[in-house]
N, C-alpha and C positions, 0 to 999 in steps of 0.2 A: 818702155822703162818708166815713163810717167814724170810729172813735174814734182821736184822735191818740195815745193811749197804746199802741195796738196797731197799729204800722205794718205795711203790707203788705210782704211779702218781695219783694226785687228779683231773686229767683232761683227756680228750680224744681228740686226734687230729682229725680234720675234715677228712672225707673220701676223698673229692676232695680238694687237696691242692691248685690248681690253678684255683679255681672258681672265676671269675672276680667279680660277684655281691657280694659274701661274702667278698672278699678282700677289695672292696671299702667300704662296711659297717664297717668292722673291722678298717680300717684306720680312718674313721670318729669318731668312738667311742674312739679309742686310743687318738686322738688329743683332743676330747671333755673332756675326763675324766683323762687326763694326765697319761695314763698307760705306763709302761716301756717296757713290753714284751707282746706278744700275749698269753702267757701262762695264764696271768691274765684274759683275755677274755674267754679263753677256760675253765678255772676253774669256772668262773661265769656261763658259759653256762652249765657246769656239775651240778651246784647247781640248776639251773632252771629245767633241765631235770629230776633231782631227785625228785623234788616236783611234777612235772607234771605226771611222771610215777606213783608216789604214789597216786595222785588224781585219775588217770584213774583206778587204781586197786580198790580204795574205791568206785568209782561210780558203779562198777559191784557187790559190796558186800552189802548185805542188813541185815547183822547180827547186833546184839547189840554191839558187839565189834567194828565193822566198824563205827557205828554211833558215838561212843565215839572218835574214832581216827579222824573222820571227824572234830569234834569240836576242838580237840587238834591241828590239822593241820591249821585250819582257825585262831585259836587264836594265834598260833605262828607267822603266816605271818602278822596278824594284829599288833602284838607286834613289829615286824620289820618294820611296816609302809609300807609294800608292798601291803597289801589289806586294803580297807577302811571298815568303819562300815557297818554292814549288808551284808557283802560279803557272797557268797555261794561257794560251791565246784566247780561249773562250772567256777567261776572267776579265780580259780587257773590255769586252762588251758590257760588262756589269759595272763599269766605273761610273760614278756619279760626280756631280759638281762638288759635293761635300768632300770627296776624297782629295781634290786639288785645293779646295779652300783651306783644308787642314794643313797643307804644306806651304801656305803663304808665310812670308817672313813675319807679318803682323800677328798671325795666329800662333806661330812658333814662339815668338817673344812672349806672348801672353801665357801660353801653356808652360813655359819654363819659369814663370813667376817673376819675370823682369818688368812686368807692368800689371797694375791692378785691374785694368779693364782693357778691352780691345782698342778703344779710342786712345787711351793713354799709351799703349804700345805703338800705335800709329804715330802719335806725336813724338815719341822718342826716336823713331826711325827717321822721320822727316827732319828732326833737329840734329841729325848726325851723331846720335849717341851710341848707335849699335854698329858693331863691326862683325865681320866673318873672316877670321884669320887676321890679315892686315888690311883688309879692304873695308871701307865705309860704304854701307849699302843704304841708300835713301829711298828705295822703292818698296813700299809695303807689299806689293804683289809679287815680289821676288820669290821663286820656288826654291825652298831650302832642301838640299840633298840630305840623305841620312848621315853622311860623314861630316857634313858641315855643322851639325847640331853641337858637336863636341867643341868646336872652335868659335861658337857664337857667344858674344859677351858685349859688355859696354866698352866703349873706347877708353883707353888709359887716361887721356887728358879730359875726359868727361867728368863732371861733378857727380854724376850718378854712380861712379865707381866706389864712392865712399858709402859705407853702410849707415853712417850717421846723417846722410842726406835726408831731409824731411820726407821726401817721397819714398825712399828706400826704407826708412824707419817705419812708415805706415804699412808698407808691404810686409816687412818682417813681423810686425806686431799682428797683422791680420792672419799670417800663417800660424802664429802661436795660439791665437784665440780660436782658430778654426776647429781644432780638436776639442777644445772645451765647449764650444757652442754645439758641436755635433753630439756630445754626450748629454748636454742639457736638453737638446731638442728631442733626443730619444726618450728621456724620462718624461718630458712634457707630453710627447705623443702617447705614451702609455697611460698617463693620467687622463688625457682627453678621451681616449678610447674607453677607459673604465667608466668615466662619467657619462659618456654617450650611451653605453650599454645600460647603465642604471636608469638614465632618462627614458630610453626606449621601453624598458620594462614597466616603468610607472605609467607611461602613456598608453601602453597596451592594456594595462589593468583598468585605467579609466575608461577606455573604449569598451572593454568587456562589461563593466558595471553599468555604463550608460546604455548599452544595448539591452542588457537584462531588464533595466528599469523601463525602457521603451516597450519591450515586449509585454511587460506586466500591465502597463496602464494604457496601452494603445486601444483605439476604438475597435469594436468587433467588425469583421468583414460583412458587407452587405450581400445578401443572397438574392 
């Protein structure tokens, strides 16, 4: 059973600590999803490996019990919105860490526009501003079900429930200006491309004339 003072780790450290490719991938994921420690990545990787190992064992089993467990496994992952409608057991083997990172409460809060950044979404969760139904969730790594997204919001007694809150006002203003900036960026890109094509045309002309001048005045070849 084990000593309750020494809890068992819910993750497994990688075998190669200084693998460059893995370190680069982990750094990108940590910045993208606002993770604080690599333990969160390793814990997510453990969840992925658990489901993939379970799926591999079920693929080899053809009993009636295995068929029921296959259905339960696919339904659970579909409820988490990790798998789509009509998914099969082979699709479980293609699950990546990113699929589960997208279902973390921190990521869902940011995707719903309740936070400007991933780090701010994490801060709101830890400060008990976010609820799912009537329950206050203070774990950023909580996996949100598909049905729970509709009942996810700020707590009624939270100051963030007011749209005139400074942070909410900034978020609403950023949403309004997002469309305007996208239109301005598109016109800016067109102008830049036109200028770049004009510049390349002039540069090619200068190269052509310089080459012709060099061929005209170059020294004759020695025989």
